[in-house]
C-alpha positions in Angstrom: 294.4 -157.6 40.2 291.9 -157.4 37.3 288.2 -158.0 38.0 286.5 -161.1 36.7 283.5 -159.9 34.6 281.0 -162.1 32.8 278.3 -161.2 30.2 275.2 -163.4 30.5 272.9 -163.4 27.5 269.3 -164.5 27.5 267.6 -165.4 24.3 268.9 -166.0 20.7 272.3 -167.7 20.7 273.1 -166.2 17.2 272.4 -162.7 18.4 274.4 -163.3 21.6 277.4 -164.5 19.6 277.3 -161.5 17.3 277.2 -159.1 20.2 279.8 -160.8 22.3 282.4 -160.5 19.5 282.6 -156.8 20.2 282.8 -157.1 24.0 286.1 -158.5 25.3 284.8 -160.3 28.5 283.7 -163.9 29.2 280.2 -164.6 28.2 277.6 -167.3 28.8 274.3 -167.8 26.9 271.1 -168.9 28.6 267.9 -169.9 26.7 265.4 -169.6 29.6 265.0 -167.6 32.7 265.2 -170.8 34.9 268.7 -171.5 33.5 269.6 -168.0 34.3 268.5 -168.4 37.9 270.4 -171.6 38.3 273.6 -170.0 36.9 273.3 -167.1 39.4 274.0 -169.5 42.3 277.3 -170.7 40.6 278.8 -167.2 40.2 281.7 -166.7 42.7 281.2 -163.8 45.2 284.3 -162.0 43.8 283.0 -161.9 40.2 280.8 -159.2 38.6 278.4 -159.8 35.8 276.1 -158.0 33.3 272.9 -159.4 31.7 271.8 -158.9 28.1 268.2 -159.6 27.3 266.9 -159.8 23.7 263.2 -160.0 24.8 261.9 -156.6 26.0 258.7 -157.8 27.6 258.0 -156.6 31.1 257.1 -160.1 32.4 260.5 -161.5 31.6 262.2 -158.5 33.1 260.4 -159.0 36.4 261.4 -162.6 36.5 265.1 -161.6 36.0 264.9 -159.0 38.7 263.4 -161.5 41.2 266.1 -164.0 40.7 268.9 -161.5 40.8 268.0 -159.9 44.2 270.7 -161.7 46.2 273.4 -160.9 43.7 272.5 -157.2 43.1 275.9 -156.0 44.6 277.7 -157.9 41.9 275.4 -156.7 39.1 276.9 -154.1 36.6 273.7 -153.7 34.6 270.8 -155.2 32.8 270.7 -154.4 29.1 267.5 -154.8 27.2 267.9 -155.0 23.4 264.7 -153.5 22.0 263.7 -152.0 18.7 264.0 -148.2 18.6 260.3 -148.1 17.9 259.5 -149.5 21.4 258.6 -147.1 24.1 259.7 -149.0 27.2 261.1 -147.0 30.1 262.6 -148.2 33.3 263.4 -146.0 36.3 266.0 -148.3 37.9 269.4 -146.9 37.4 271.2 -150.1 36.3 268.6 -151.1 33.7 269.3 -149.9 30.1 266.8 -150.0 27.3 268.9 -149.7 24.2 268.5 -150.2 20.4 270.3 -153.1 18.8 272.7 -150.9 16.9 274.1 -149.5 20.1 274.0 -152.5 22.4 277.7 -153.3 22.1 278.6 -149.7 22.7 276.4 -149.4 25.8 277.7 -152.6 27.4 281.3 -151.6 26.7 281.0 -148.1 28.0 279.1 -149.2 31.1 281.7 -151.8 32.1 284.4 -149.3 31.4 282.8 -146.8 33.8 282.4 -149.6 36.4 286.1 -150.4 36.1 287.0 -146.8 36.4 285.2 -146.5 39.7 286.8 -149.7 41.0 290.2 -148.4 39.9 289.7 -145.2 41.9 288.7 -147.2 45.0 291.9 -149.1 44.8 294.0 -146.0 44.4 292.2 -144.4 47.3 293.3 -147.4 49.4 296.7 -147.0 47.9 296.6 -150.4 46.3 298.7 -149.4 43.3 299.1 -152.8 41.6 295.4 -153.5 41.7 294.5 -150.0 40.5 296.9 -150.2 37.6 295.6 -153.7 36.7 292.0 -152.4 36.6 293.2 -149.4 34.6 294.8 -151.6 32.0 291.7 -153.8 31.8 289.6 -150.6 31.2 291.9 -149.4 28.5 291.7 -152.8 26.8 287.9 -152.5 26.9 288.1 -149.0 25.5 290.3 -150.2 22.6 287.6 -152.7 21.5 285.0 -150.0 22.0 286.7 -147.8 19.4 287.9 -150.3 16.8 285.9 -153.5 16.8 282.4 -152.6 15.5 280.4 -152.2 12.3 278.0 -149.4 11.8 274.8 -149.5 9.8 274.2 -146.6 7.4 270.7 -145.2 6.8 268.8 -143.7 4.0 267.2 -141.0 6.2 268.4 -139.8 9.6 265.7 -138.1 11.7 267.0 -135.6 14.3 264.6 -134.4 17.0 264.6 -130.6 17.7 262.0 -129.0 19.9 259.7 -132.1 19.9 258.7 -135.0 22.1 259.8 -138.7 21.8 256.3 -139.7 20.9 256.1 -137.2 18.1 259.5 -138.5 16.9 258.3 -142.1 16.8 255.1 -141.1 14.9 257.1 -139.1 12.3 259.4 -142.0 11.8 256.5 -144.4 11.1 254.8 -141.9 8.7 258.1 -141.4 6.8 258.4 -145.2 6.4 254.9 -145.3 5.0 255.6 -142.6 2.5 258.7 -144.5 1.2 256.6 -147.7 0.9 253.8 -145.9 -0.9 256.3 -144.5 -3.4 258.3 -147.6 -4.2 256.6 -150.5 -2.6 257.5 -152.8 0.3 260.0 -154.8 -1.8 262.4 -151.9 -1.2 264.1 -151.9 2.3 264.4 -148.3 3.4 266.5 -147.8 6.5 265.3 -144.9 8.6 267.1 -144.1 11.8 266.6 -141.6 14.5 269.5 -140.0 16.4 269.0 -142.5 19.2 270.1 -145.3 16.9 273.6 -143.7 17.1 273.6 -142.0 20.5 271.8 -143.6 23.5 268.9 -141.6 24.7 270.1 -141.5 28.3 273.4 -140.0 27.2 272.2 -137.5 24.7 271.1 -135.0 27.3 273.8 -135.7 29.9 276.3 -133.1 31.0 278.8 -135.7 32.1 282.0 -135.3 30.1 282.7 -139.1 30.5 279.8 -139.9 28.1 281.3 -137.7 25.3 284.7 -139.2 26.0 283.3 -142.8 25.4 281.4 -141.6 22.3 284.6 -140.2 20.9 286.2 -143.6 21.4 283.3 -145.1 19.6 283.0 -142.8 16.6 286.5 -141.2 16.6 287.5 -137.6 17.3 284.7 -136.1 15.2 281.4 -137.6 16.4 279.1 -135.4 14.3 281.1 -136.0 11.1 281.0 -139.8 11.7 277.2 -139.8 12.1 276.7 -137.6 9.0 278.9 -139.9 7.0 276.4 -142.7 7.8 273.4 -140.7 6.7 272.4 -139.9 3.2 269.4 -137.6 3.9 269.1 -135.8 7.2 265.7 -134.5 8.4 265.3 -132.2 11.4 261.9 -132.6 13.1 260.4 -129.3 14.3 257.8 -129.4 17.2 255.9 -127.3 19.6 258.4 -127.2 22.5 260.2 -124.0 23.6 263.6 -125.7 24.0 265.8 -128.2 22.3 266.6 -130.7 25.1 268.9 -132.9 23.1 272.3 -131.4 23.1 273.6 -133.7 20.3 270.8 -132.4 18.0 272.3 -128.9 18.5 275.9 -130.1 17.9 275.0 -132.0 14.7 273.2 -129.0 13.1 276.0 -126.6 14.3 278.7 -128.8 12.6 276.9 -128.8 9.3 277.7 -126.2 6.6 275.5 -125.8 3.5 277.4 -124.8 0.4 275.7 -126.3 -2.7 272.7 -124.3 -4.0 271.6 -127.2 -6.3 267.9 -128.0 -5.8 268.6 -131.7 -5.7 271.2 -131.1 -2.9 268.3 -129.9 -0.7 267.8 -133.5 0.2 271.1 -135.2 -0.7 273.8 -134.4 2.0 271.9 -131.4 3.4 269.7 -130.6 6.3 265.9 -130.5 5.7 263.5 -129.2 8.3 260.1 -130.9 8.5 256.9 -130.7 10.5 254.5 -133.5 11.1 251.9 -131.9 13.4 250.3 -128.5 13.5 252.9 -126.0 14.6 252.2 -122.2 15.1 253.9 -120.0 12.6 256.0 -118.2 15.1 257.6 -121.5 16.2 259.2 -122.3 12.9 259.6 -118.6 11.8 261.7 -117.9 14.9 263.6 -121.2 14.8 266.8 -119.7 13.6 266.8 -116.6 15.9 265.9 -118.7 19.0 268.1 -121.8 18.5 270.5 -121.1 15.6 273.1 -118.8 17.0 275.8 -121.3 16.1 274.2 -122.8 13.0 275.8 -122.3 9.6 272.7 -122.7 7.4 270.9 -120.0 5.5 267.3 -121.1 6.1 265.2 -123.2 8.5 261.8 -123.0 6.7 260.2 -126.4 7.3 258.5 -128.7 4.8 255.3 -130.5 5.7 255.9 -134.3 6.0 252.8 -135.0 3.9 254.2 -132.9 1.0 257.3 -135.1 0.6 255.2 -137.7 -1.2 254.5 -135.2 -4.0 258.0 -133.6 -4.1 259.7 -134.8 -7.4 263.1 -134.0 -6.0 262.6 -136.1 -2.9 261.4 -139.0 -5.1 264.4 -138.7 -7.4 267.0 -138.6 -4.5 265.2 -141.5 -2.7 265.4 -143.7 -5.9 269.0 -142.8 -6.6 270.3 -143.7 -3.2 268.7 -147.1 -2.8 271.7 -148.8 -4.5 274.6 -146.8 -3.0 273.9 -147.5 0.7 276.3 -150.5 1.0 279.2 -148.6 -0.5 278.5 -145.5 1.6 278.4 -147.7 4.7 281.7 -149.3 3.9 283.4 -145.9 3.4 281.9 -144.4 6.5 283.0 -147.4 8.7 286.6 -147.1 7.3 286.7 -143.4 8.2 285.3 -144.0 11.7 287.8 -146.7 12.4 290.7 -144.5 11.4 289.4 -141.7 13.6 289.1 -144.1 16.5 292.6 -145.4 16.0 293.9 -141.8 16.1 292.5 -141.2 19.6 295.4 -141.5 22.1 295.1 -143.9 25.0 293.2 -142.2 27.8 294.1 -142.6 31.5 291.9 -142.0 34.5 292.4 -138.5 35.9 293.1 -138.9 39.6 293.2 -135.5 41.2 295.1 -135.4 44.5 293.8 -133.2 47.3 296.3 -132.2 50.0 295.0 -131.8 53.6 296.5 -130.8 57.0 296.1 -132.9 60.2 296.8 -131.2 63.5 297.7 -133.3 66.5 297.2 -131.3 69.6 295.7 -131.1 73.1 292.5 -129.2 73.4 294.1 -126.4 75.5 297.0 -126.1 73.1 294.8 -125.9 70.0 292.6 -123.3 71.5 295.6 -121.0 72.0 297.1 -121.8 68.6 296.2 -119.4 65.7 296.8 -120.8 62.2 295.6 -119.8 58.8 295.8 -122.3 55.9 294.5 -122.4 52.3 293.7 -126.2 52.4 291.3 -128.4 54.4 292.2 -128.8 58.1 291.5 -131.8 60.3 292.1 -131.9 64.1 292.9 -135.0 66.2 293.6 -135.2 69.9 295.4 -138.5 70.2 297.8 -140.7 68.4 295.2 -143.4 67.7 293.0 -141.0 65.8 295.9 -139.7 63.8 296.8 -143.2 62.6 293.1 -143.9 61.8 292.8 -140.7 59.7 295.8 -141.4 57.6 294.9 -145.1 57.1 291.2 -145.0 56.3 289.8 -143.8 53.0 286.4 -142.5 52.1 284.1 -144.9 50.3 282.8 -142.2 47.9 283.3 -142.9 44.3 285.2 -139.9 43.0 288.5 -139.3 41.3 290.2 -137.5 44.2 293.0 -138.9 46.2 294.4 -137.5 49.5 297.8 -136.5 50.8 298.5 -135.3 54.3 300.7 -132.7 56.0 300.8 -133.4 59.8 301.4 -130.6 62.4 302.4 -131.9 65.8 301.6 -129.4 68.6 302.1 -132.0 71.3 304.7 -134.6 72.0 304.0 -138.2 71.3 304.3 -139.8 74.7 303.6 -143.5 74.0 305.0 -145.7 71.3 306.7 -142.8 69.6 309.0 -144.9 67.4 306.1 -147.2 66.3 303.9 -144.3 65.4 306.6 -142.5 63.4 307.5 -145.7 61.6 303.9 -146.0 60.5 303.9 -142.4 59.3 307.3 -142.9 57.6 306.0 -145.9 55.7 302.7 -144.3 54.7 303.2 -142.8 51.3 300.1 -140.6 51.7 301.9 -138.6 54.5 304.1 -136.0 52.8 305.6 -134.0 55.7 305.4 -133.9 59.5 306.0 -130.5 61.1 307.1 -130.2 64.7 306.8 -126.8 66.5 310.3 -125.7 67.5 310.8 -125.7 71.2 313.5 -123.2 72.3 314.4 -125.4 75.3 315.3 -128.5 73.4 315.5 -129.6 69.8 316.0 -133.4 69.5 317.6 -134.9 66.4 315.1 -136.9 64.3 316.0 -139.9 62.3 312.9 -139.7 60.2 313.1 -138.1 56.7 309.6 -136.6 56.8 310.0 -134.8 60.1 310.8 -131.0 60.2 311.2 -128.6 63.0 309.7 -125.2 62.4 309.1 -122.0 64.4 305.5 -121.4 65.4 305.2 -118.1 63.5 306.5 -119.8 60.3 304.1 -122.7 60.3 301.6 -121.1 57.8 304.4 -120.3 55.4 306.0 -123.7 55.8 302.8 -125.7 55.1 301.8 -123.4 52.2 305.1 -123.5 50.5 305.2 -127.3 50.8 301.7 -127.5 49.3 302.8 -125.3 46.4 305.9 -127.4 45.9 303.8 -130.6 46.0 301.3 -129.3 43.4 304.0 -128.1 41.0 305.7 -131.6 41.2 302.4 -133.3 40.6 301.8 -131.0 37.6 305.2 -132.0 36.2 304.2 -135.7 36.6 300.9 -135.2 34.9 302.6 -133.3 32.0 304.8 -136.3 31.4 301.7 -138.5 31.4 300.1 -136.2 28.9 297.3 -135.4 31.4 297.2 -131.7 30.5 293.8 -131.2 32.1 295.2 -132.2 35.5 298.3 -130.2 34.9 296.3 -127.0 34.4 294.3 -127.8 37.5 297.4 -128.3 39.7 299.1 -125.2 38.3 296.1 -123.0 38.8 295.6 -124.3 42.3 299.3 -123.7 43.1 299.0 -120.2 41.6 296.0 -119.3 43.7 297.5 -120.6 46.9 300.7 -118.6 46.2 298.5 -115.5 45.7 296.6 -116.3 48.9 299.9 -116.6 50.8 301.3 -113.3 49.5 298.0 -111.5 50.0 298.1 -112.4 53.7 301.7 -111.6 54.1 302.8 -108.1 55.2 306.1 -106.3 55.1 307.6 -106.6 58.5 309.0 -103.3 59.8 311.3 -102.8 62.8 312.1 -100.0 65.1 315.9 -100.3 64.8 317.8 -101.9 61.9 321.3 -102.8 62.8 323.6 -102.9 59.8 327.1 -104.5 60.3 330.0 -102.9 58.6 333.5 -104.2 59.3 332.5 -106.1 62.4 332.1 -109.7 63.6 329.2 -111.7 65.1 330.2 -111.4 68.7 330.4 -107.6 68.4 327.0 -107.6 66.7 325.3 -109.7 69.4 326.8 -107.6 72.1 325.5 -104.4 70.5 322.0 -105.9 70.3 322.1 -106.6 74.1 323.1 -103.0 74.8 320.3 -101.7 72.5 317.7 -103.8 74.2 318.8 -102.5 77.6 318.6 -98.9 76.5 315.2 -99.3 74.9 313.9 -100.9 78.1 315.3 -98.2 80.3 313.6 -95.6 78.1 310.2 -97.3 78.5 310.1 -99.2 75.2 310.7 -102.9 76.1 308.9 -104.2 73.0 311.3 -102.5 70.6 311.9 -104.6 67.5 315.6 -104.8 66.7 316.5 -106.5 63.5 319.8 -107.3 61.7 320.0 -106.5 58.0 320.7 -110.1 57.3 317.1 -111.0 58.5 315.7 -109.2 55.5 317.8 -111.1 52.9 315.9 -114.3 51.8 317.9 -117.5 52.1 315.1 -120.1 51.7 311.4 -120.5 50.8 310.5 -119.8 54.5 310.8 -116.0 54.1 308.3 -113.8 55.9 309.8 -110.3 56.0 308.5 -109.0 52.6 305.7 -110.2 50.3 307.2 -111.7 47.1 310.5 -111.4 48.8 312.5 -113.8 46.7 311.1 -112.3 43.5 312.0 -108.8 44.6 315.6 -109.7 45.5 316.0 -111.6 42.2 314.6 -109.1 39.8 314.5 -105.6 41.4 317.4 -103.2 41.6 319.2 -102.9 44.9 318.5 -99.2 45.1 314.7 -99.8 45.2 315.1 -102.6 47.7 317.2 -100.5 50.0 314.6 -97.7 49.7 311.9 -100.1 51.0 314.2 -101.3 53.8 314.8 -97.7 54.8 311.0 -97.1 54.9 310.6 -100.1 57.1 313.3 -99.0 59.6 313.2 -95.4 60.7 316.4 -95.9 62.8 319.3 -97.4 61.0 322.6 -98.0 62.9 325.8 -98.8 61.1 328.1 -100.8 63.4 331.8 -100.3 63.2 334.3 -103.1 64.0 337.9 -104.1 63.7 337.7 -106.2 60.6 339.6 -105.2 57.4 336.6 -105.7 55.1 332.9 -105.0 55.0 331.8 -108.6 54.4 328.1 -108.0 53.6 327.4 -106.7 50.1 323.9 -105.5 51.2 325.5 -103.4 54.0 327.5 -101.7 51.2 324.3 -101.1 49.2 322.4 -99.7 52.2 325.0 -97.1 53.1 325.7 -96.3 49.4 322.2 -94.9 49.0 322.0 -93.1 52.4 321.5 -89.4 52.0 323.8 -87.0 53.8 322.3 -84.9 56.6 325.0 -82.3 56.7 323.7 -78.8 56.3 320.1 -79.7 57.2 318.8 -77.5 60.0 316.0 -80.0 60.8 316.7 -83.7 60.6 313.7 -86.0 60.0 313.2 -88.3 63.0 311.3 -90.7 60.9 314.4 -91.3 58.8 317.5 -91.2 61.0 320.7 -93.1 60.5 323.9 -93.0 62.5 327.2 -94.8 63.1 327.7 -96.7 66.4 330.7 -98.3 68.1 330.5 -101.2 70.6 334.0 -102.7 70.8 336.9 -100.3 70.9 338.2 -99.6 67.3 341.9 -99.9 66.5 343.7 -96.7 65.4 344.8 -98.3 62.2 341.2 -99.2 61.3 339.9 -95.8 62.4 342.3 -93.6 60.4 342.1 -95.6 57.2 338.4 -96.4 57.2 337.4 -93.6 54.9 340.1 -94.4 52.4 339.4 -98.1 52.4 335.6 -98.1 52.3 333.8 -94.7 52.2 335.1 -92.8 49.2 331.9 -93.5 47.1 329.5 -92.8 50.0 327.3 -89.7 50.0 327.6 -89.6 53.8 330.6 -87.6 54.9 330.0 -87.4 58.7 331.0 -90.8 60.0 331.7 -90.1 63.7 330.3 -93.0 65.7 328.3 -92.9 68.8 329.3 -95.1 71.7 326.6 -97.7 72.3 326.9 -97.5 76.0 326.1 -93.7 75.9 323.2 -94.1 73.4 320.4 -93.6 75.9 321.7 -90.1 76.6 321.4 -89.1 73.0 318.3 -86.8 72.5 318.1 -87.6 68.8 317.9 -91.3 69.5 315.2 -90.8 72.1 313.1 -88.7 69.7 313.6 -91.1 66.8 312.7 -94.1 69.0 309.4 -92.5 70.1 308.5 -91.7 66.4 309.4 -95.3 65.4 306.8 -96.7 67.8 304.2 -94.2 66.6 304.6 -94.9 62.8 305.2 -98.7 63.1 301.9 -99.9 61.6 301.8 -97.1 59.0 305.1 -98.1 57.6 304.0 -101.7 57.4 300.9 -100.8 55.4 302.7 -98.3 53.1 305.5 -100.6 52.1 303.2 -103.6 51.7 300.9 -101.6 49.3 304.0 -100.5 47.3 305.2 -104.0 46.9 301.8 -105.2 45.8 301.6 -102.4 43.2 305.1 -103.3 42.0 304.3 -106.9 41.6 301.0 -106.2 39.7 302.8 -103.8 37.3 305.7 -106.3 36.7 303.2 -109.1 36.1 301.0 -107.0 33.8 304.0 -106.1 31.5 305.8 -109.5 31.8 308.9 -108.1 33.5 309.1 -111.1 35.8 308.5 -114.7 34.5 305.1 -116.3 35.2 305.9 -119.1 37.7 302.8 -121.2 36.9 302.7 -121.2 33.1 302.9 -124.5 31.3 305.1 -123.0 28.6 307.0 -119.8 28.8 309.7 -117.9 26.9 311.8 -115.6 29.1 311.9 -112.0 27.8 315.3 -110.4 27.5 315.3 -107.2 29.6 318.0 -104.8 28.4 319.9 -102.8 31.0 321.1 -99.2 30.7 324.8 -99.2 30.1 326.8 -97.4 32.7 330.3 -98.2 33.9 329.4 -96.8 37.4 326.3 -98.9 37.7 326.2 -101.5 40.5 326.1 -105.0 39.0 323.4 -107.3 40.2 322.6 -110.9 39.4 319.9 -111.4 36.7 319.1 -114.9 35.4 320.1 -115.6 31.9 317.3 -115.2 29.4 316.3 -117.4 26.5 315.6 -115.8 23.2 312.4 -116.7 21.4 312.8 -116.6 17.6 309.5 -114.6 17.3 310.6 -111.9 19.7 312.6 -109.0 18.4 314.4 -106.7 20.8 313.5 -103.0 20.4 315.9 -100.6 22.1 313.8 -97.6 21.1 310.2 -98.8 21.5 307.1 -96.9 20.4 305.7 -94.2 22.7 302.5 -96.2 23.1 304.4 -99.2 24.4 305.3 -97.0 27.3 309.0 -98.0 27.1 308.3 -101.4 28.8 311.9 -102.6 28.3 313.0 -100.2 31.0 310.2 -100.7 33.5 311.2 -101.7 37.1 314.9 -101.0 36.3 316.0 -97.8 38.0 317.7 -95.0 36.2 321.4 -95.0 37.0 322.7 -91.5 37.5 325.5 -90.2 35.3 327.3 -86.8 35.9 324.8 -84.8 33.8 321.8 -86.2 35.8 323.6 -85.5 39.1 324.1 -81.9 38.0 320.4 -81.6 37.1 319.2 -83.3 40.3 321.4 -81.0 42.4 320.3 -77.8 40.7 316.6 -78.8 40.7 316.5 -78.2 44.4 317.9 -74.6 43.9 315.3 -73.4 41.3 311.6 -73.3 41.4 310.5 -75.7 38.7 307.2 -77.4 37.9 307.0 -80.6 35.8 303.7 -81.6 34.1 302.9 -84.8 32.2 299.7 -84.7 30.1 298.3 -88.0 28.8 294.8 -89.3 28.6 296.0 -92.8 29.6 297.1 -93.1 33.3 300.3 -95.2 33.6 303.5 -95.4 35.5 306.1 -92.9 34.3 309.5 -94.3 33.6 312.0 -94.3 36.5 314.6 -92.3 34.5 312.2 -89.4 34.1 311.6 -89.4 37.8 315.4 -89.6 38.5 316.3 -86.7 36.3 314.1 -84.2 38.2 314.7 -85.6 41.7 313.7 -84.4 44.3 310.9 -82.9 42.3 308.0 -85.0 41.0 305.9 -85.2 37.8 302.4 -83.9 38.1 300.2 -86.2 35.9 297.0 -84.9 34.3 294.6 -86.9 32.0 292.2 -84.0 31.2 293.1 -80.7 29.5 290.9 -78.5 31.5 292.4 -79.7 34.8 295.9 -79.1 33.5 295.0 -75.6 32.3 293.5 -74.6 35.7 296.7 -75.9 37.4 298.9 -73.9 35.1 296.8 -70.8 35.7 297.1 -71.2 39.5 300.8 -71.7 39.2 301.1 -68.4 37.4 299.1 -66.5 40.1 300.8 -68.0 43.1 304.3 -69.0 42.1 307.0 -67.7 39.8 308.0 -71.2 38.5 309.3 -72.5 35.2 307.1 -75.2 33.8 308.3 -78.2 31.9 305.5 -80.0 29.9 305.5 -83.4 28.3 302.2 -84.0 26.5 300.5 -86.3 24.0 300.0 -84.7 20.6 296.1 -84.5 20.6 296.0 -83.1 24.2 298.8 -80.6 23.6 296.9 -79.1 20.7 293.9 -78.5 22.9 296.0 -77.1 25.7 297.8 -74.5 23.6 294.5 -73.0 22.6 294.2 -71.5 26.1 295.8 -68.1 27.0 297.5 -69.2 30.2 300.5 -70.9 28.7 303.1 -68.1 28.8 304.9 -69.6 31.8 305.6 -72.9 30.0 309.3 -72.7 29.5 309.7 -75.9 27.5 307.2 -78.3 26.0 307.8 -81.8 24.5 305.2 -83.6 22.4 305.2 -87.3 21.6 303.2 -88.9 18.9 302.9 -92.2 17.1 301.9 -90.6 13.8 304.5 -90.6 11.1 303.2 -87.5 9.3 302.0 -85.3 12.1 300.3 -82.1 11.0 302.6 -79.5 12.7 301.3 -76.2 11.4 300.0 -75.2 14.8 303.2 -76.3 16.5 305.3 -73.8 14.6 303.4 -71.0 16.3 304.8 -71.8 19.7 308.6 -71.5 20.2 308.4 -73.2 23.6 307.6 -76.5 21.9 311.0 -78.1 21.7 310.0 -80.9 19.3 307.8 -83.8 18.4 309.2 -87.3 19.2 308.2 -90.8 18.3 310.0 -92.5 21.1 311.0 -91.7 24.7 314.8 -92.1 24.1 315.1 -89.0 21.9 312.6 -87.1 24.1 314.6 -87.9 27.3 317.9 -86.8 25.8 316.4 -83.5 24.6 314.9 -82.9 28.0 318.2 -83.4 29.8 320.1 -81.1 27.4 317.5 -78.3 27.7 317.4 -78.5 31.5 321.2 -78.3 31.7 321.3 -75.3 29.4 318.5 -73.6 31.3 320.2 -74.1 34.7 323.5 -72.8 33.4 321.8 -69.6 32.1 319.9 -69.0 35.3 322.8 -69.9 37.7 324.4 -66.4 37.9 321.9 -64.8 40.3 322.3 -67.7 42.6 326.2 -68.0 42.6 326.7 -66.2 45.9 324.0 -68.3 47.6 325.3 -71.5 46.2 328.9 -70.7 47.1 328.1 -69.8 50.7 326.1 -73.0 51.1 328.9 -75.1 49.7 331.5 -73.3 51.8 329.6 -73.9 55.0 329.2 -77.6 54.1 332.9 -77.9 53.4 333.8 -76.3 56.7 331.5 -78.6 58.6 332.9 -81.6 56.9 336.5 -80.8 57.8 335.5 -80.0 61.4 333.7 -83.4 61.7 336.7 -85.2 60.4 339.0 -83.3 62.7 336.9 -84.3 65.7 336.8 -87.9 64.6 340.6 -88.1 64.1 341.2 -86.5 67.6 338.7 -88.9 69.2 336.5 -86.2 70.5 
């Protein structure tokens, strides 16, 4: 419900009526202090009141304060209407000494702030109807503040700079006397200081609310409105080292001098004056010290005494005496229009989520939890209900919402307590730690069962979801400031969560092929028994399905959902292989391989046939638990494995696995490298996310407005199709299939190169010849995946300095007989080719963004294959040259290659024969 507010005036009834017209609250006029004291006793306890006094004497003020002592909790403020020439000051916070021109503004804005605080109190107690009623009352008051007033224009506006209030008052009196001396006292010259337009107690405040109220009063451009009301503007220079009044700075910074006419020096322009002795350095350094944002050519001040003899000042003063009324009318019309254009403003109530943990003392001491929001602990049900019911009495614009974590069972009045929680709108979610022994069915919508190790992720994800929903609500209410706060907070909490998450490795990864759940579970039991018998009871055995995200509660990989949504399966499978040094593919009796990710994992597995030494840190095998039917066994290769790189598919019986020496060695290595693999993969994922975010290859989750970028894919009929969300075109974005070199080919970043037959040929032969690949660029950045793929298993050696590259090439010549492929930036390549040690460079490719590159020096070197403006042409040329080079050099190696391939072929047929015979 709205508050009953009264304005009590003491003094002139005429002045009281004029003022109350601009203040939309009930008012009562009292002629004497005794009448005021009598009326105090009649005010109901639920009402609030403000007092307006037109007599500024200290004796009357003391009488008012004496009679108001018993009603001070209902007092909004005492407003003393005094002339701007008076120098009364009061230290009490709710007493305001204000000029007559601003009395209506000050009362309106003070009552508005009072209603705002009361509104927040109601919202904190979750009294929505009362809070909205107060908000509506406040907005009605603000509307009158902005539209129902009449401003008085002035002949001269006096703006204080680095001066004191006393010096300002003295300068104003002397300026009045000069005007009277020139034209006599029959003329009425209106001279205002800045404090006639902006209250002195608000002019230096950093509170944004004050500026908001002033905007309502003067419209969206406060400085322009005040300048419209002033014909001549004088800036008073003093002896202080700072300008304390921030509005003086704003007014000068908003003014632009354009007219060079001498008369315009006074009319519509800023004039700097001094009234007391000021050292030369003070006004000479005025512009360098204070005028960084000023748009005026000169700040040389004029002596106030010299204005009387200035013919231009006399001319302007005489000419403006008759135009003040018209100027005032025009200025008020503009101000009213600016005020009407201000949109209705609502109170910004920021909601702060908190966590309450209900636990026993012993339980909580053994419970480790890490959360990014405030945490409260209660040890009984009564304290819990008290926490969620009581609100703080502090006057701030922050509301509270609660997540509850129950680490103990509620033993008494469980239904009653949960009903209170269910009915309390400030409680968002109640988390119960999952007990493996029993999991009761809850009838409450806010209750969730969660595993103990997932509680941090669950609470954090719910917090992020809540903040994003609140941001959407505030956006619809046009509260963009709160929207930005919520979105930034959600972004930082998400970043905190991911920064504290690690990639979870395992010792053994079990990947089901054509099998069922019962066979899979039976295999896991066998594996646990074998690991325990070998002395590794803590072995981590995971199923591939555990690494595939199915909900927000995913804790196996940082940014897991983003990775599986936007990254290529080949890269994901590589990370999973790095996390699992032992990978076992389980056979079964089903006709199909149901899991697509099982197909992807085995598709990218390398074949170990022909390797004399197998890496125990990267070992994969096929296993068999249930007996496999002959029909499935003989047709497995034809039905499933024709595209696999692996050709040896003979399974190992799970029951005999503990006798396998390779398994024992790999299991020992898996326990040794467990933590190293966690750190390595986690760092790689963080780097991947940073790169994708930097180049906008994944959408920003917390932007208010975003346009999705279309990411083109390399066309390949053999490529594995993955799901990528549909993109929306922005009219301002043009798709470039052949980007500039200095855009680093961003359109292909994070998408792997899909091998075609030519690249398979290059990759195969790269392992047979001694090749070195150098990339020279002064900017260190990530080389495209397709350039890595074409030279696999070799790697690019990246240099940013010419001398380091030259030394490396020289060492390569002395120690190795290798062919060098060089890709270099134009300027660095020209420096490199001035050295003598370049004879072993077999092919060089130069890229440049210059249209007319000076190529005289390039013609002197036949190894330079060309100059390219984009990576597409350079890549095609590199592939062609590498194929030609390998075909020319293949003759000396034919015998070696043939013998190696022959041995591999014989081993493959022997393995298949043993498999078919069941040996």
